[in-house]
Biopython code that builds the backbone (N, CA, C, O; Angstrom):
import numpy as np
from Bio.PDB.StructureBuilder import StructureBuilder

atoms = [
    (1, "MET", "N", (16.608, -15.489, 13.305)),
    (1, "MET", "CA", (17.738, -14.609, 13.210)),
    (1, "MET", "C", (17.364, -13.158, 13.518)),
    (1, "MET", "O", (18.216, -12.370, 13.928)),
    (2, "LEU", "N", (16.085, -12.805, 13.321)),
    (2, "LEU", "CA", (15.656, -11.436, 13.587)),
    (2, "LEU", "C", (14.909, -11.358, 14.902)),
    (2, "LEU", "O", (14.208, -12.293, 15.290)),
    (3, "ASP", "N", (15.062, -10.257, 15.571)),
    (3, "ASP", "CA", (14.240, -9.963, 16.743)),
    (3, "ASP", "C", (12.938, -9.371, 16.206)),
    (3, "ASP", "O", (12.878, -8.186, 15.879)),
    (4, "LEU", "N", (11.908, -10.193, 16.117)),
    (4, "LEU", "CA", (10.666, -9.802, 15.446)),
    (4, "LEU", "C", (10.019, -8.565, 16.057)),
    (4, "LEU", "O", (9.378, -7.793, 15.345)),
    (5, "ASP", "N", (10.172, -8.368, 17.335)),
    (5, "ASP", "CA", (9.545, -7.211, 17.984)),
    (5, "ASP", "C", (10.267, -5.901, 17.677)),
    (5, "ASP", "O", (9.644, -4.840, 17.656)),
    (6, "ASP", "N", (11.574, -5.969, 17.439)),
    (6, "ASP", "CA", (12.353, -4.741, 17.274)),
    (6, "ASP", "C", (12.969, -4.550, 15.892)),
    (6, "ASP", "O", (13.361, -3.434, 15.548)),
    (7, "GLU", "N", (13.065, -5.608, 15.094)),
    (7, "GLU", "CA", (13.789, -5.509, 13.826)),
    (7, "GLU", "C", (12.938, -5.735, 12.584)),
    (7, "GLU", "O", (13.368, -5.397, 11.482)),
    (8, "LEU", "N", (11.765, -6.287, 12.731)),
    (8, "LEU", "CA", (10.928, -6.588, 11.570)),
    (8, "LEU", "C", (9.590, -5.883, 11.707)),
    (8, "LEU", "O", (8.841, -6.106, 12.658)),
    (9, "LYS", "N", (9.311, -5.033, 10.741)),
    (9, "LYS", "CA", (8.037, -4.315, 10.740)),
    (9, "LYS", "C", (7.381, -4.538, 9.374)),
    (9, "LYS", "O", (8.029, -4.416, 8.335)),
    (10, "VAL", "N", (6.092, -4.866, 9.395)),
    (10, "VAL", "CA", (5.352, -5.178, 8.180)),
    (10, "VAL", "C", (4.043, -4.403, 8.204)),
    (10, "VAL", "O", (3.440, -4.200, 9.258)),
    (11, "ALA", "N", (3.617, -3.974, 7.021)),
    (11, "ALA", "CA", (2.318, -3.319, 6.837)),
    (11, "ALA", "C", (2.168, -2.099, 7.738)),
    (11, "ALA", "O", (2.970, -1.167, 7.666)),
    (12, "ASP", "N", (1.137, -2.103, 8.588)),
    (12, "ASP", "CA", (0.857, -0.906, 9.384)),
    (12, "ASP", "C", (2.003, -0.540, 10.321)),
    (12, "ASP", "O", (2.287, 0.641, 10.521)),
    (13, "GLU", "N", (2.661, -1.542, 10.895)),
    (13, "GLU", "CA", (3.786, -1.231, 11.780)),
    (13, "GLU", "C", (4.903, -0.506, 11.018)),
    (13, "GLU", "O", (5.490, 0.446, 11.532)),
    (14, "PHE", "N", (5.192, -0.954, 9.803)),
    (14, "PHE", "CA", (6.241, -0.347, 8.988)),
    (14, "PHE", "C", (5.910, 1.092, 8.625)),
    (14, "PHE", "O", (6.706, 1.997, 8.874)),
    (15, "TRP", "N", (4.730, 1.309, 8.033)),
    (15, "TRP", "CA", (4.373, 2.647, 7.568)),
    (15, "TRP", "C", (4.161, 3.616, 8.718)),
    (15, "TRP", "O", (4.523, 4.787, 8.604)),
    (16, "ASN", "N", (3.588, 3.162, 9.817)),
    (16, "ASN", "CA", (3.404, 4.033, 10.970)),
    (16, "ASN", "C", (4.754, 4.360, 11.627)),
    (16, "ASN", "O", (4.929, 5.448, 12.175)),
    (17, "PHE", "N", (5.697, 3.428, 11.571)),
    (17, "PHE", "CA", (7.045, 3.689, 12.072)),
    (17, "PHE", "C", (7.708, 4.785, 11.243)),
    (17, "PHE", "O", (8.345, 5.686, 11.790)),
    (18, "LEU", "N", (7.555, 4.705, 9.923)),
    (18, "LEU", "CA", (8.169, 5.698, 9.036)),
    (18, "LEU", "C", (7.457, 7.043, 9.086)),
    (18, "LEU", "O", (8.102, 8.087, 9.175)),
    (19, "GLY", "N", (6.134, 7.019, 9.031)),
    (19, "GLY", "CA", (5.378, 8.257, 8.861)),
    (19, "GLY", "C", (4.579, 8.729, 10.057)),
    (19, "GLY", "O", (3.940, 9.780, 9.999)),
    (20, "GLY", "N", (4.605, 7.983, 11.122)),
    (20, "GLY", "CA", (3.836, 8.366, 12.302)),
    (20, "GLY", "C", (2.469, 7.703, 12.318)),
    (20, "GLY", "O", (2.055, 7.059, 11.354)),
    (21, "LYS", "N", (1.793, 7.875, 13.418)),
    (21, "LYS", "CA", (0.482, 7.240, 13.611)),
    (21, "LYS", "C", (-0.471, 7.643, 12.479)),
    (21, "LYS", "O", (-0.618, 8.825, 12.168)),
    (22, "GLY", "N", (-1.106, 6.652, 11.878)),
    (22, "GLY", "CA", (-2.071, 6.899, 10.816)),
    (22, "GLY", "C", (-1.483, 6.897, 9.410)),
    (22, "GLY", "O", (-2.221, 7.011, 8.431)),
    (23, "ALA", "N", (-0.165, 6.769, 9.299)),
    (23, "ALA", "CA", (0.469, 6.802, 7.976)),
    (23, "ALA", "C", (0.008, 5.632, 7.097)),
    (23, "ALA", "O", (-0.202, 5.800, 5.895)),
    (24, "TYR", "N", (-0.145, 4.462, 7.694)),
    (24, "TYR", "CA", (-0.560, 3.284, 6.924)),
    (24, "TYR", "C", (-1.937, 3.502, 6.303)),
    (24, "TYR", "O", (-2.155, 3.173, 5.137)),
    (25, "THR", "N", (-2.852, 4.048, 7.070)),
    (25, "THR", "CA", (-4.194, 4.328, 6.562)),
    (25, "THR", "C", (-4.132, 5.338, 5.416)),
    (25, "THR", "O", (-4.853, 5.202, 4.427)),
    (26, "GLU", "N", (-3.284, 6.336, 5.547)),
    (26, "GLU", "CA", (-3.140, 7.333, 4.482)),
    (26, "GLU", "C", (-2.585, 6.714, 3.209)),
    (26, "GLU", "O", (-3.036, 7.046, 2.113)),
    (27, "VAL", "N", (-1.612, 5.817, 3.339)),
    (27, "VAL", "CA", (-1.045, 5.129, 2.174)),
    (27, "VAL", "C", (-2.128, 4.309, 1.484)),
    (27, "VAL", "O", (-2.255, 4.353, 0.260)),
    (28, "LEU", "N", (-2.908, 3.562, 2.259)),
    (28, "LEU", "CA", (-3.992, 2.760, 1.673)),
    (28, "LEU", "C", (-5.018, 3.647, 0.967)),
    (28, "LEU", "O", (-5.490, 3.310, -0.119)),
    (29, "ASP", "N", (-5.359, 4.773, 1.580)),
    (29, "ASP", "CA", (-6.316, 5.702, 0.962)),
    (29, "ASP", "C", (-5.790, 6.237, -0.364)),
    (29, "ASP", "O", (-6.543, 6.351, -1.331)),
    (30, "CYS", "N", (-4.506, 6.565, -0.413)),
    (30, "CYS", "CA", (-3.903, 7.055, -1.664)),
    (30, "CYS", "C", (-3.989, 6.004, -2.761)),
    (30, "CYS", "O", (-4.372, 6.313, -3.890)),
    (31, "PHE", "N", (-3.637, 4.761, -2.436)),
    (31, "PHE", "CA", (-3.709, 3.696, -3.429)),
    (31, "PHE", "C", (-5.139, 3.471, -3.898)),
    (31, "PHE", "O", (-5.371, 3.228, -5.082)),
    (32, "GLU", "N", (-6.097, 3.549, -2.985)),
    (32, "GLU", "CA", (-7.492, 3.363, -3.366)),
    (32, "GLU", "C", (-7.956, 4.470, -4.311)),
    (32, "GLU", "O", (-8.596, 4.189, -5.325)),
    (33, "ARG", "N", (-7.639, 5.722, -3.988)),
    (33, "ARG", "CA", (-8.061, 6.842, -4.847)),
    (33, "ARG", "C", (-7.437, 6.741, -6.236)),
    (33, "ARG", "O", (-8.120, 6.950, -7.239)),
    (34, "VAL", "N", (-6.159, 6.425, -6.301)),
    (34, "VAL", "CA", (-5.488, 6.293, -7.595)),
    (34, "VAL", "C", (-6.070, 5.113, -8.366)),
    (34, "VAL", "O", (-6.273, 5.205, -9.576)),
    (35, "GLY", "N", (-6.339, 4.009, -7.678)),
    (35, "GLY", "CA", (-6.920, 2.847, -8.337)),
    (35, "GLY", "C", (-8.283, 3.145, -8.936)),
    (35, "GLY", "O", (-8.591, 2.703, -10.043)),
    (36, "ILE", "N", (-9.097, 3.893, -8.210)),
    (36, "ILE", "CA", (-10.424, 4.265, -8.718)),
    (36, "ILE", "C", (-10.284, 5.183, -9.930)),
    (36, "ILE", "O", (-10.971, 5.007, -10.936)),
    (37, "GLU", "N", (-9.396, 6.156, -9.824)),
    (37, "GLU", "CA", (-9.211, 7.117, -10.914)),
    (37, "GLU", "C", (-8.645, 6.450, -12.174)),
    (37, "GLU", "O", (-9.040, 6.790, -13.290)),
    (38, "LEU", "N", (-7.736, 5.515, -11.995)),
    (38, "LEU", "CA", (-7.073, 4.889, -13.143)),
    (38, "LEU", "C", (-7.702, 3.557, -13.547)),
    (38, "LEU", "O", (-7.150, 2.854, -14.393)),
    (39, "ARG", "N", (-8.827, 3.200, -12.971)),
    (39, "ARG", "CA", (-9.455, 1.906, -13.253)),
    (39, "ARG", "C", (-9.637, 1.629, -14.747)),
    (39, "ARG", "O", (-9.298, 0.536, -15.201)),
    (40, "PRO", "N", (-10.160, 2.578, -15.523)),
    (40, "PRO", "CA", (-10.317, 2.292, -16.954)),
    (40, "PRO", "C", (-8.983, 1.989, -17.641)),
    (40, "PRO", "O", (-8.904, 1.092, -18.480)),
    (41, "GLU", "N", (-7.956, 2.724, -17.289)),
    (41, "GLU", "CA", (-6.635, 2.488, -17.897)),
    (41, "GLU", "C", (-6.062, 1.140, -17.461)),
    (41, "GLU", "O", (-5.472, 0.423, -18.269)),
    (42, "ILE", "N", (-6.232, 0.803, -16.210)),
    (42, "ILE", "CA", (-5.747, -0.483, -15.703)),
    (42, "ILE", "C", (-6.500, -1.632, -16.373)),
    (42, "ILE", "O", (-5.885, -2.608, -16.803)),
    (43, "ASP", "N", (-7.831, -1.522, -16.464)),
    (43, "ASP", "CA", (-8.624, -2.566, -17.114)),
    (43, "ASP", "C", (-8.232, -2.724, -18.578)),
    (43, "ASP", "O", (-8.133, -3.848, -19.072)),
    (44, "ALA", "N", (-8.007, -1.618, -19.276)),
    (44, "ALA", "CA", (-7.614, -1.674, -20.690)),
    (44, "ALA", "C", (-6.273, -2.380, -20.839)),
    (44, "ALA", "O", (-6.079, -3.155, -21.776)),
    (45, "TYR", "N", (-5.364, -2.123, -19.941)),
    (45, "TYR", "CA", (-4.053, -2.773, -19.993)),
    (45, "TYR", "C", (-4.191, -4.285, -19.840)),
    (45, "TYR", "O", (-3.600, -5.045, -20.607)),
    (46, "PHE", "N", (-4.962, -4.718, -18.860)),
    (46, "PHE", "CA", (-5.084, -6.154, -18.610)),
    (46, "PHE", "C", (-5.986, -6.849, -19.634)),
    (46, "PHE", "O", (-5.877, -8.061, -19.814)),
    (47, "ASP", "N", (-6.853, -6.125, -20.292)),
    (47, "ASP", "CA", (-7.674, -6.713, -21.347)),
    (47, "ASP", "C", (-6.816, -7.244, -22.492)),
    (47, "ASP", "O", (-7.237, -8.149, -23.212)),
    (48, "ARG", "N", (-5.636, -6.697, -22.662)),
    (48, "ARG", "CA", (-4.745, -7.152, -23.732)),
    (48, "ARG", "C", (-4.281, -8.589, -23.521)),
    (48, "ARG", "O", (-3.826, -9.231, -24.468)),
    (49, "PHE", "N", (-4.385, -9.098, -22.319)),
    (49, "PHE", "CA", (-3.864, -10.421, -22.001)),
    (49, "PHE", "C", (-4.945, -11.501, -21.927)),
    (49, "PHE", "O", (-4.668, -12.642, -21.555)),
    (50, "LYS", "N", (-6.161, -11.136, -22.280)),
    (50, "LYS", "CA", (-7.254, -12.126, -22.233)),
    (50, "LYS", "C", (-7.249, -12.997, -23.457)),
    (50, "LYS", "O", (-8.094, -13.882, -23.588)),
]
sb = StructureBuilder()
sb.init_structure("model")
sb.init_model(0)
sb.init_chain("A")
sb.init_seg("    ")
for serial, (resi, resn, name, xyz) in enumerate(atoms, 1):
    if name == "N":
        sb.init_residue(resn, " ", resi, " ")
    sb.init_atom(name, np.array(xyz, "f"), 0.0, 1.0, " ", f" {name:<3s}", serial, name[0])
structure = sb.get_structure()
């Protein structure tokens, strides 16, 4: 039902379409930095479910 080349964008195609070339890499870098910074808090949260 969708024209995959023109109507469906996923991952790098989606973010680069929205933010320009390199946007996907920047989004991934942001998530990585936040994940590293918040790792102790994230681990503490999930430790409650062990």
